[in-house]
PDB file of N, CA, C and O in Angstrom:
ATOM      1  N   UNK A   1      35.805 -19.105  -7.419  1.00  0.00           N
ATOM      2  CA  UNK A   1      35.281 -18.629  -6.144  1.00  0.00           C
ATOM      3  C   UNK A   1      33.883 -18.022  -6.327  1.00  0.00           C
ATOM      4  O   UNK A   1      32.991 -18.242  -5.508  1.00  0.00           O
ATOM      5  N   UNK A   2      33.707 -17.267  -7.397  1.00  0.00           N
ATOM      6  CA  UNK A   2      32.408 -16.638  -7.661  1.00  0.00           C
ATOM      7  C   UNK A   2      31.324 -17.696  -7.866  1.00  0.00           C
ATOM      8  O   UNK A   2      30.194 -17.528  -7.407  1.00  0.00           O
ATOM      9  N   UNK A   3      31.668 -18.782  -8.555  1.00  0.00           N
ATOM     10  CA  UNK A   3      30.712 -19.865  -8.790  1.00  0.00           C
ATOM     11  C   UNK A   3      30.286 -20.504  -7.466  1.00  0.00           C
ATOM     12  O   UNK A   3      29.109 -20.809  -7.276  1.00  0.00           O
ATOM     13  N   UNK A   4      31.235 -20.706  -6.552  1.00  0.00           N
ATOM     14  CA  UNK A   4      30.937 -21.277  -5.240  1.00  0.00           C
ATOM     15  C   UNK A   4      29.962 -20.396  -4.469  1.00  0.00           C
ATOM     16  O   UNK A   4      29.028 -20.903  -3.848  1.00  0.00           O
ATOM     17  N   UNK A   5      30.167 -19.096  -4.501  1.00  0.00           N
ATOM     18  CA  UNK A   5      29.284 -18.162  -3.799  1.00  0.00           C
ATOM     19  C   UNK A   5      27.881 -18.215  -4.384  1.00  0.00           C
ATOM     20  O   UNK A   5      26.896 -18.177  -3.647  1.00  0.00           O
ATOM     21  N   UNK A   6      27.788 -18.301  -5.691  1.00  0.00           N
ATOM     22  CA  UNK A   6      26.469 -18.378  -6.343  1.00  0.00           C
ATOM     23  C   UNK A   6      25.749 -19.659  -5.929  1.00  0.00           C
ATOM     24  O   UNK A   6      24.553 -19.628  -5.642  1.00  0.00           O
ATOM     25  N   UNK A   7      26.460 -20.778  -5.895  1.00  0.00           N
ATOM     26  CA  UNK A   7      25.861 -22.049  -5.490  1.00  0.00           C
ATOM     27  C   UNK A   7      25.358 -21.971  -4.049  1.00  0.00           C
ATOM     28  O   UNK A   7      24.257 -22.438  -3.758  1.00  0.00           O
ATOM     29  N   UNK A   8      26.143 -21.393  -3.150  1.00  0.00           N
ATOM     30  CA  UNK A   8      25.743 -21.262  -1.752  1.00  0.00           C
ATOM     31  C   UNK A   8      24.503 -20.392  -1.633  1.00  0.00           C
ATOM     32  O   UNK A   8      23.583 -20.732  -0.889  1.00  0.00           O
ATOM     33  N   UNK A   9      24.461 -19.288  -2.346  1.00  0.00           N
ATOM     34  CA  UNK A   9      23.294 -18.403  -2.297  1.00  0.00           C
ATOM     35  C   UNK A   9      22.041 -19.100  -2.812  1.00  0.00           C
ATOM     36  O   UNK A   9      20.964 -18.928  -2.242  1.00  0.00           O
ATOM     37  N   UNK A  10      22.161 -19.871  -3.859  1.00  0.00           N
ATOM     38  CA  UNK A  10      21.006 -20.590  -4.413  1.00  0.00           C
ATOM     39  C   UNK A  10      20.507 -21.631  -3.409  1.00  0.00           C
ATOM     40  O   UNK A  10      19.299 -21.773  -3.219  1.00  0.00           O
ATOM     41  N   UNK A  11      21.414 -22.351  -2.771  1.00  0.00           N
ATOM     42  CA  UNK A  11      21.001 -23.364  -1.799  1.00  0.00           C
ATOM     43  C   UNK A  11      20.275 -22.753  -0.611  1.00  0.00           C
ATOM     44  O   UNK A  11      19.257 -23.284  -0.166  1.00  0.00           O
ATOM     45  N   UNK A  12      20.789 -21.638  -0.092  1.00  0.00           N
ATOM     46  CA  UNK A  12      20.151 -21.015   1.067  1.00  0.00           C
ATOM     47  C   UNK A  12      18.847 -20.325   0.695  1.00  0.00           C
ATOM     48  O   UNK A  12      17.959 -20.226   1.542  1.00  0.00           O
ATOM     49  N   UNK A  13      18.695 -19.846  -0.525  1.00  0.00           N
ATOM     50  CA  UNK A  13      17.473 -19.148  -0.910  1.00  0.00           C
ATOM     51  C   UNK A  13      16.328 -20.116  -1.203  1.00  0.00           C
ATOM     52  O   UNK A  13      15.172 -19.696  -1.244  1.00  0.00           O
ATOM     53  N   UNK A  14      16.621 -21.395  -1.406  1.00  0.00           N
ATOM     54  CA  UNK A  14      15.560 -22.360  -1.706  1.00  0.00           C
ATOM     55  C   UNK A  14      15.173 -23.194  -0.487  1.00  0.00           C
ATOM     56  O   UNK A  14      14.439 -24.172  -0.622  1.00  0.00           O
ATOM     57  N   UNK A  15      15.651 -22.825   0.693  1.00  0.00           N
ATOM     58  CA  UNK A  15      15.353 -23.559   1.929  1.00  0.00           C
ATOM     59  C   UNK A  15      15.747 -25.026   1.837  1.00  0.00           C
ATOM     60  O   UNK A  15      15.032 -25.894   2.337  1.00  0.00           O
ATOM     61  N   UNK A  16      16.874 -25.307   1.205  1.00  0.00           N
ATOM     62  CA  UNK A  16      17.353 -26.681   1.072  1.00  0.00           C
ATOM     63  C   UNK A  16      17.740 -27.287   2.408  1.00  0.00           C
ATOM     64  O   UNK A  16      17.802 -28.509   2.541  1.00  0.00           O
ATOM     65  N   UNK A  17      17.998 -26.451   3.391  1.00  0.00           N
ATOM     66  CA  UNK A  17      18.434 -26.938   4.686  1.00  0.00           C
ATOM     67  C   UNK A  17      17.322 -26.891   5.730  1.00  0.00           C
ATOM     68  O   UNK A  17      17.594 -27.055   6.920  1.00  0.00           O
ATOM     69  N   UNK A  18      16.096 -26.674   5.318  1.00  0.00           N
ATOM     70  CA  UNK A  18      14.977 -26.620   6.263  1.00  0.00           C
ATOM     71  C   UNK A  18      14.702 -28.016   6.810  1.00  0.00           C
ATOM     72  O   UNK A  18      14.707 -28.994   6.063  1.00  0.00           O
ATOM     73  N   UNK A  19      14.464 -28.105   8.112  1.00  0.00           N
ATOM     74  CA  UNK A  19      14.219 -29.389   8.743  1.00  0.00           C
ATOM     75  C   UNK A  19      12.752 -29.774   8.722  1.00  0.00           C
ATOM     76  O   UNK A  19      12.419 -30.956   8.814  1.00  0.00           O
ATOM     77  N   UNK A  20      11.870 -28.790   8.601  1.00  0.00           N
ATOM     78  CA  UNK A  20      10.440 -29.064   8.638  1.00  0.00           C
ATOM     79  C   UNK A  20       9.772 -28.440   7.416  1.00  0.00           C
ATOM     80  O   UNK A  20      10.108 -27.323   7.024  1.00  0.00           O
ATOM     81  N   UNK A  21       8.839 -29.152   6.821  1.00  0.00           N
ATOM     82  CA  UNK A  21       8.116 -28.545   5.700  1.00  0.00           C
ATOM     83  C   UNK A  21       7.180 -27.447   6.202  1.00  0.00           C
ATOM     84  O   UNK A  21       6.722 -27.490   7.344  1.00  0.00           O
ATOM     85  N   UNK A  22       6.903 -26.483   5.362  1.00  0.00           N
ATOM     86  CA  UNK A  22       5.983 -25.417   5.725  1.00  0.00           C
ATOM     87  C   UNK A  22       4.557 -25.928   5.810  1.00  0.00           C
ATOM     88  O   UNK A  22       4.171 -26.838   5.076  1.00  0.00           O
ATOM     89  N   UNK A  23       3.784 -25.348   6.695  1.00  0.00           N
ATOM     90  CA  UNK A  23       2.385 -25.729   6.842  1.00  0.00           C
ATOM     91  C   UNK A  23       1.525 -24.507   6.583  1.00  0.00           C
ATOM     92  O   UNK A  23       1.747 -23.441   7.157  1.00  0.00           O
ATOM     93  N   UNK A  24       0.557 -24.670   5.726  1.00  0.00           N
ATOM     94  CA  UNK A  24      -0.352 -23.583   5.409  1.00  0.00           C
ATOM     95  C   UNK A  24      -1.472 -23.570   6.441  1.00  0.00           C
ATOM     96  O   UNK A  24      -2.055 -24.609   6.749  1.00  0.00           O
ATOM     97  N   UNK A  25      -1.766 -22.393   6.970  1.00  0.00           N
ATOM     98  CA  UNK A  25      -2.838 -22.230   7.941  1.00  0.00           C
ATOM     99  C   UNK A  25      -3.939 -21.420   7.279  1.00  0.00           C
ATOM    100  O   UNK A  25      -3.728 -20.271   6.891  1.00  0.00           O
ATOM    101  N   UNK A  26      -5.093 -22.012   7.154  1.00  0.00           N
ATOM    102  CA  UNK A  26      -6.234 -21.324   6.551  1.00  0.00           C
ATOM    103  C   UNK A  26      -6.912 -20.448   7.594  1.00  0.00           C
ATOM    104  O   UNK A  26      -7.097 -20.864   8.738  1.00  0.00           O
ATOM    105  N   UNK A  27      -7.275 -19.257   7.203  1.00  0.00           N
ATOM    106  CA  UNK A  27      -7.927 -18.313   8.107  1.00  0.00           C
ATOM    107  C   UNK A  27      -9.341 -18.072   7.607  1.00  0.00           C
ATOM    108  O   UNK A  27      -9.564 -17.790   6.429  1.00  0.00           O
ATOM    109  N   UNK A  28     -10.284 -18.189   8.517  1.00  0.00           N
ATOM    110  CA  UNK A  28     -11.680 -17.945   8.168  1.00  0.00           C
ATOM    111  C   UNK A  28     -12.104 -16.589   8.741  1.00  0.00           C
ATOM    112  O   UNK A  28     -11.590 -16.169   9.778  1.00  0.00           O
ATOM    113  N   UNK A  29     -13.024 -15.913   8.084  1.00  0.00           N
ATOM    114  CA  UNK A  29     -13.509 -14.627   8.605  1.00  0.00           C
ATOM    115  C   UNK A  29     -14.134 -14.815   9.968  1.00  0.00           C
ATOM    116  O   UNK A  29     -14.717 -15.874  10.203  1.00  0.00           O
ATOM    117  N   UNK A  30     -14.058 -13.904  10.847  1.00  0.00           N
ATOM    118  CA  UNK A  30     -13.464 -12.574  10.737  1.00  0.00           C
ATOM    119  C   UNK A  30     -11.939 -12.641  10.854  1.00  0.00           C
ATOM    120  O   UNK A  30     -11.401 -13.348  11.707  1.00  0.00           O
ATOM    121  N   UNK A  31     -11.256 -11.898   9.987  1.00  0.00           N
ATOM    122  CA  UNK A  31      -9.808 -11.907   9.943  1.00  0.00           C
ATOM    123  C   UNK A  31      -9.222 -11.020  11.034  1.00  0.00           C
ATOM    124  O   UNK A  31      -9.793  -9.983  11.369  1.00  0.00           O
ATOM    125  N   UNK A  32      -8.074 -11.429  11.592  1.00  0.00           N
ATOM    126  CA  UNK A  32      -7.414 -10.580  12.586  1.00  0.00           C
ATOM    127  C   UNK A  32      -6.862  -9.316  11.923  1.00  0.00           C
ATOM    128  O   UNK A  32      -6.579  -9.299  10.725  1.00  0.00           O
ATOM    129  N   UNK A  33      -6.715  -8.255  12.730  1.00  0.00           N
ATOM    130  CA  UNK A  33      -6.172  -7.015  12.186  1.00  0.00           C
ATOM    131  C   UNK A  33      -5.254  -6.351  13.202  1.00  0.00           C
ATOM    132  O   UNK A  33      -5.384  -6.545  14.410  1.00  0.00           O
ATOM    133  N   UNK A  34      -4.323  -5.563  12.677  1.00  0.00           N
ATOM    134  CA  UNK A  34      -3.397  -4.791  13.495  1.00  0.00           C
ATOM    135  C   UNK A  34      -3.446  -3.354  12.994  1.00  0.00           C
ATOM    136  O   UNK A  34      -3.255  -3.093  11.806  1.00  0.00           O
ATOM    137  N   UNK A  35      -3.701  -2.430  13.906  1.00  0.00           N
ATOM    138  CA  UNK A  35      -3.694  -1.008  13.575  1.00  0.00           C
ATOM    139  C   UNK A  35      -2.622  -0.322  14.416  1.00  0.00           C
ATOM    140  O   UNK A  35      -2.561  -0.505  15.632  1.00  0.00           O
ATOM    141  N   UNK A  36      -1.781   0.467  13.758  1.00  0.00           N
ATOM    142  CA  UNK A  36      -0.719   1.198  14.438  1.00  0.00           C
ATOM    143  C   UNK A  36      -0.976   2.687  14.323  1.00  0.00           C
ATOM    144  O   UNK A  36      -1.416   3.173  13.281  1.00  0.00           O
ATOM    145  N   UNK A  37      -0.697   3.414  15.403  1.00  0.00           N
ATOM    146  CA  UNK A  37      -0.838   4.867  15.395  1.00  0.00           C
ATOM    147  C   UNK A  37       0.369   5.454  16.138  1.00  0.00           C
ATOM    148  O   UNK A  37       0.664   5.060  17.266  1.00  0.00           O
ATOM    149  N   UNK A  38       1.052   6.390  15.498  1.00  0.00           N
ATOM    150  CA  UNK A  38       2.198   7.059  16.104  1.00  0.00           C
ATOM    151  C   UNK A  38       1.834   8.524  16.280  1.00  0.00           C
ATOM    152  O   UNK A  38       1.424   9.203  15.338  1.00  0.00           O
ATOM    153  N   UNK A  39       1.995   8.995  17.517  1.00  0.00           N
ATOM    154  CA  UNK A  39       1.673  10.399  17.806  1.00  0.00           C
ATOM    155  C   UNK A  39       2.869  11.039  18.504  1.00  0.00           C
ATOM    156  O   UNK A  39       3.518  10.414  19.343  1.00  0.00           O
ATOM    157  N   UNK A  40       3.153  12.298  18.146  1.00  0.00           N
ATOM    158  CA  UNK A  40       4.225  13.031  18.791  1.00  0.00           C
ATOM    159  C   UNK A  40       3.837  13.336  20.231  1.00  0.00           C
ATOM    160  O   UNK A  40       2.727  13.795  20.499  1.00  0.00           O
ATOM    161  N   UNK A  41       4.752  13.081  21.152  1.00  0.00           N
ATOM    162  CA  UNK A  41       4.528  13.314  22.573  1.00  0.00           C
ATOM    163  C   UNK A  41       4.640  14.809  22.858  1.00  0.00           C
ATOM    164  O   UNK A  41       5.442  15.506  22.236  1.00  0.00           O
ATOM    165  N   UNK A  42       3.836  15.298  23.799  1.00  0.00           N
ATOM    166  CA  UNK A  42       3.861  16.732  24.122  1.00  0.00           C
ATOM    167  C   UNK A  42       5.148  17.112  24.860  1.00  0.00           C
ATOM    168  O   UNK A  42       5.540  18.279  24.841  1.00  0.00           O
ATOM    169  N   UNK A  43       5.806  16.156  25.507  1.00  0.00           N
ATOM    170  CA  UNK A  43       7.038  16.447  26.241  1.00  0.00           C
ATOM    171  C   UNK A  43       8.255  16.215  25.353  1.00  0.00           C
ATOM    172  O   UNK A  43       9.001  17.150  25.061  1.00  0.00           O
ATOM    173  N   UNK A  44       8.455  14.967  24.923  1.00  0.00           N
ATOM    174  CA  UNK A  44       9.611  14.630  24.093  1.00  0.00           C
ATOM    175  C   UNK A  44       9.411  13.240  23.511  1.00  0.00           C
ATOM    176  O   UNK A  44       9.032  12.318  24.234  1.00  0.00           O
ATOM    177  N   UNK A  45       9.659  13.075  22.227  1.00  0.00           N
ATOM    178  CA  UNK A  45       9.583  11.761  21.598  1.00  0.00           C
ATOM    179  C   UNK A  45       8.238  11.484  20.959  1.00  0.00           C
ATOM    180  O   UNK A  45       7.497  12.396  20.592  1.00  0.00           O
ATOM    181  N   UNK A  46       7.942  10.192  20.835  1.00  0.00           N
ATOM    182  CA  UNK A  46       6.728   9.743  20.162  1.00  0.00           C
ATOM    183  C   UNK A  46       6.067   8.632  20.967  1.00  0.00           C
ATOM    184  O   UNK A  46       6.733   7.923  21.721  1.00  0.00           O
ATOM    185  N   UNK A  47       4.767   8.484  20.806  1.00  0.00           N
ATOM    186  CA  UNK A  47       3.999   7.408  21.424  1.00  0.00           C
ATOM    187  C   UNK A  47       3.471   6.496  20.323  1.00  0.00           C
ATOM    188  O   UNK A  47       2.936   6.965  19.319  1.00  0.00           O
ATOM    189  N   UNK A  48       3.625   5.197  20.520  1.00  0.00           N
ATOM    190  CA  UNK A  48       3.137   4.201  19.575  1.00  0.00           C
ATOM    191  C   UNK A  48       1.972   3.468  20.209  1.00  0.00           C
ATOM    192  O   UNK A  48       2.104   2.906  21.296  1.00  0.00           O
ATOM    193  N   UNK A  49       0.829   3.471  19.533  1.00  0.00           N
ATOM    194  CA  UNK A  49      -0.365   2.770  19.987  1.00  0.00           C
ATOM    195  C   UNK A  49      -0.609   1.590  19.046  1.00  0.00           C
ATOM    196  O   UNK A  49      -0.652   1.763  17.828  1.00  0.00           O
ATOM    197  N   UNK A  50      -0.768   0.392  19.611  1.00  0.00           N
ATOM    198  CA  UNK A  50      -0.997  -0.815  18.840  1.00  0.00           C
ATOM    199  C   UNK A  50      -2.371  -1.351  19.213  1.00  0.00           C
ATOM    200  O   UNK A  50      -2.640  -1.629  20.382  1.00  0.00           O
ATOM    201  N   UNK A  51      -3.237  -1.496  18.219  1.00  0.00           N
ATOM    202  CA  UNK A  51      -4.593  -1.997  18.433  1.00  0.00           C
ATOM    203  C   UNK A  51      -4.721  -3.353  17.718  1.00  0.00           C
ATOM    204  O   UNK A  51      -4.693  -3.415  16.489  1.00  0.00           O
ATOM    205  N   UNK A  52      -4.860  -4.422  18.486  1.00  0.00           N
ATOM    206  CA  UNK A  52      -5.015  -5.773  17.947  1.00  0.00           C
ATOM    207  C   UNK A  52      -6.471  -6.184  18.072  1.00  0.00           C
ATOM    208  O   UNK A  52      -7.085  -6.008  19.124  1.00  0.00           O
ATOM    209  N   UNK A  53      -7.026  -6.733  16.995  1.00  0.00           N
ATOM    210  CA  UNK A  53      -8.415  -7.177  17.026  1.00  0.00           C
ATOM    211  C   UNK A  53      -8.532  -8.589  16.462  1.00  0.00           C
ATOM    212  O   UNK A  53      -7.887  -8.940  15.474  1.00  0.00           O
ATOM    213  N   UNK A  54      -9.371  -9.389  17.117  1.00  0.00           N
ATOM    214  CA  UNK A  54      -9.733 -10.742  16.667  1.00  0.00           C
ATOM    215  C   UNK A  54      -8.548 -11.713  16.644  1.00  0.00           C
ATOM    216  O   UNK A  54      -8.437 -12.534  15.733  1.00  0.00           O
ATOM    217  N   UNK A  55      -7.670 -11.624  17.636  1.00  0.00           N
ATOM    218  CA  UNK A  55      -6.578 -12.575  17.753  1.00  0.00           C
ATOM    219  C   UNK A  55      -6.939 -13.635  18.742  1.00  0.00           C
ATOM    220  O   UNK A  55      -6.146 -14.543  18.990  1.00  0.00           O
TER     221      UNK A  55
END
């Protein structure tokens, strides 16, 4: 049973069941960026600010 589990894990970790090959996407400068900022709210909880650039 242990051998069967190992075989299953190896098959799933190597993407043996993938239907489409991976495609590499080359990125040229300027590169996109994501900036996150979390600030404590004055009333209750937290505020999350997401700044996306060059998408």
